[in-house]
C-alpha positions as CSV (number, residue, x, y, z in Angstrom):
1,M,4.7,20.2,21.6
2,L,2.4,17.5,20.3
3,I,2.2,16.7,16.6
4,S,-1.1,16.6,15.1
5,N,-2.3,13.4,13.5
6,Q,-3.1,15.3,10.3
7,I,0.6,16.3,9.8
8,T,1.8,12.6,10.1
9,E,-0.8,10.9,7.8
10,G,0.7,11.9,4.5
11,P,4.3,11.0,5.4
12,M,3.4,7.7,6.8
13,V,1.8,6.6,3.5
14,H,4.8,8.0,1.6
15,I,7.3,6.2,3.7
16,A,5.4,3.0,3.4
17,C,5.4,3.3,-0.5
18,C,9.1,4.1,-0.5
19,I,9.8,1.0,1.5
20,G,7.5,-1.1,-0.7
21,N,9.4,0.2,-3.7
22,I,12.8,-0.6,-2.4
23,L,11.7,-4.0,-1.4
24,S,10.2,-4.7,-4.8
25,Y,13.6,-4.0,-6.5
26,L,15.3,-6.6,-4.1
27,F,13.1,-9.4,-5.7
28,P,13.4,-9.7,-9.5
29,K,10.0,-11.2,-9.7
30,Y,8.4,-8.0,-8.6
31,G,11.1,-5.5,-9.7
32,R,10.7,-6.4,-13.4
33,N,7.0,-6.7,-13.5
34,E,5.1,-3.4,-13.3
35,A,1.8,-5.1,-12.4
36,K,3.4,-7.0,-9.5
37,K,5.0,-3.8,-8.4
38,R,1.8,-1.9,-8.4
39,E,0.4,-4.6,-6.2
40,I,3.3,-4.3,-3.8
41,L,2.8,-0.4,-3.7
42,S,-0.9,-0.7,-3.2
43,A,-0.2,-3.1,-0.1
44,A,2.3,-0.7,1.1
45,A,0.0,2.3,0.8
46,A,-2.7,0.2,2.6
47,A,-0.2,-0.4,5.5
48,G,0.6,3.3,5.6
49,V,-3.1,4.3,5.7
50,S,-3.6,1.6,8.5
51,V,-0.8,3.0,10.5
52,A,-1.7,6.6,10.0
53,F,-5.3,6.3,10.9
54,G,-5.0,3.4,13.3
55,A,-7.7,1.5,11.2
56,P,-6.5,-1.8,9.7
57,V,-9.8,-2.4,8.1
58,G,-9.7,1.0,6.4
59,G,-6.3,0.2,5.0
60,V,-7.4,-3.2,3.5
61,L,-10.5,-1.5,2.0
62,F,-8.3,1.2,0.5
63,S,-6.0,-1.5,-1.0
64,L,-9.1,-3.4,-2.5
65,E,-10.3,-0.1,-4.1
66,E,-7.0,0.7,-5.6
67,V,-6.4,-2.8,-7.0
68,S,-9.9,-3.5,-8.1
69,Y,-9.9,-0.4,-10.5
70,S,-7.3,-2.0,-12.7
71,D,-7.3,-5.6,-12.2
72,S,-10.3,-7.8,-10.8
73,I,-8.1,-11.0,-10.5
74,A,-5.7,-9.3,-8.2
75,C,-8.7,-8.1,-6.2
76,F,-9.8,-11.6,-5.8
77,R,-6.4,-12.7,-4.6
78,L,-6.4,-10.1,-2.0
79,I,-9.7,-11.1,-0.7
80,F,-9.0,-14.8,-0.4
């Protein structure tokens, strides 16, 4: 039985965010700073979106949208 792509999209993003959260706690620079942790989780969510939809540019644009809402300097860092 084939699993539909619609069923696997949500779990892929969730798994990527969980891995990003675990990795952020391994490095004290990111684990103690909520802004840095938010950047890691945004990048992890973008990776999950890229994998789920097979669209790397879509994942990058999603990450830029999420980061640009709260911090324009972080958005600039992601672009360059």
